[in-house]
SENUPA-566203 format. One record per residue: residue in three letters; z negated, x negated, y negated of N, C-alpha, C in turn. Coordinates in steps of 0.2 Angstrom, whole numbers, plus 5000, padded with zeros to 4 digits. Layout:
// SENUPA-566203
AlaZXYZXYZXY
...
//
This chain:
// SENUPA-566203
Met500049965006500050005000500149954995
Glu499649904993499649864988500249834987
Leu500749814992501449794990501849834988
Ala501849904991502249944988502149974980
Ala501449964978501249964972501449904967
Arg501449854970501549794966502249794964
Tyr502749814969503449804968503749874967
Ser503349924965503649994962504150014968
Val503950014975504250044979503850104981
Pro504350164982503950234984504050224992
Ala503350244994503150235002502850305003
Thr502850325009502650375013502050335018
Tyr501550365019501050355025500850405029
Asn500650385035500350415041499650465040
Val499350445034498650465033498550495026
Arg498150555027498050575021497550525016
Ala497050485018496650435014497150395011
Ala497850375012498150345009498350375002
Val498550425002498750464996498150464992
Glu497550484993496950484990496750424987
Val496950374989496850294984497450284981
Gly498050314981498550294977499150284980
Gly499250304986499850304990500350374987
Leu501050364988501350424985501350484989
Met501450474996501350534999501250525007
Ser500950585010500950585018501150655020
Tyr501450635027501650675030501450675038
Ser500950705040500650695047500450745049
Thr500150735058499750795059499150805057
Asp498950865057498150895056497750845060
Phe497250805059496850755064496350815066
Leu496150845062495550875064495850935071
Asp496350955069496651005074496750965080
Ala497050915080497050855086496450845090
Trp495850835086495350815088495050875092
Arg495050935089494851005093495251015099
Gln495950995099496351005105496050945110
Ala495850885109495650845112495050875117
Gly494650915112493950925116494150995120
Val494651025119494751075124495051045131
Phe495450995130495650965135495150925139
Thr494650905136494150865139493650925144
Gly493550975140493251035143493551055150
His494151065149494551065156494451025160
Ile494450955158494350905164493750905166
Leu493250905162492550925165492350975169
Lys492751025168492751075174493151065179
Gly493551015181493751005186494450985187
Glu494951015182495651015180495850955180
Lys496350945184496750875185497150855179
Pro497050805176497550795169498250795171
Ala498450775177499150785179499450845179
Thr498950895179499350965180499350995173
Met498950965167498850995161499450995157
Pro499851035153500251035150500150985143
Val500750945142500750905135500950955130
Gln500450935125500650985119500750935113
Gln501350965110501550925103501150955098
Ala500950915091500650945087501150985083
Thr500851045082501251105078501051115071
Lys500451075069500251095063500351015060
Val500751015054500850945049500550955043
Asp500250895039500050915032500450865028
Leu500550895023501050855017500650855011
Phe500450785009500050765003500450734997
Ile500350744991500750724987500450694980
Asn500350624978500050604973500450594967
Leu500450654963500850654958500850584952
Lys500150574952499950504947500450454949
Thr500450444956500750384958501650404956
Ala501750444958502450474957502650464949
Lys502250484945502350464938502350384936
Ser501850364939501850264937502550254940
Leu502750274946503450244949504050264945
Gly503950314941504450344936504850394940
Leu504650434946504850484950504550544948
Met505150604949505150674947505150694955
Val504750734956504550754963504750844961
Pro505350844966505650924965505050984966
Leu505251024962504651094963504751124970
Pro505251124975505351154981504851104986
Leu504751034984504350984989503651004987
Leu503551014980502851014978502551084981
Gly503051134981502851204983502751204992
Arg502951154994502751155001502151115003
Ala501851064998501351034999500751075001
Asp500251045005499651065007499151045001
Lys499150994998498850944992499250914988
Val499050934982499550894977498850854972
Ile498850794971498350744968498850744962
Glu498450774956498750764949498450704945
//
């Protein structure tokens, strides 16, 4: 993130925390939801279900976070449709 800021390069990240400390944007799975699902899987395994018989599930919820302060410092205009889809916009 420091290199992207130093050279004024727009970058995306895979964790929300990066955007909260100055990254431009992140698009990633909802980790809280993923941990909940891991708990459900663990419960099934503890009840005797074999992991090999359990279905593989792909994440269905993803979060988009945008830091407008960083966008402004990079001289970028974030399109309104993208802002409208964001789960959180940091101003």
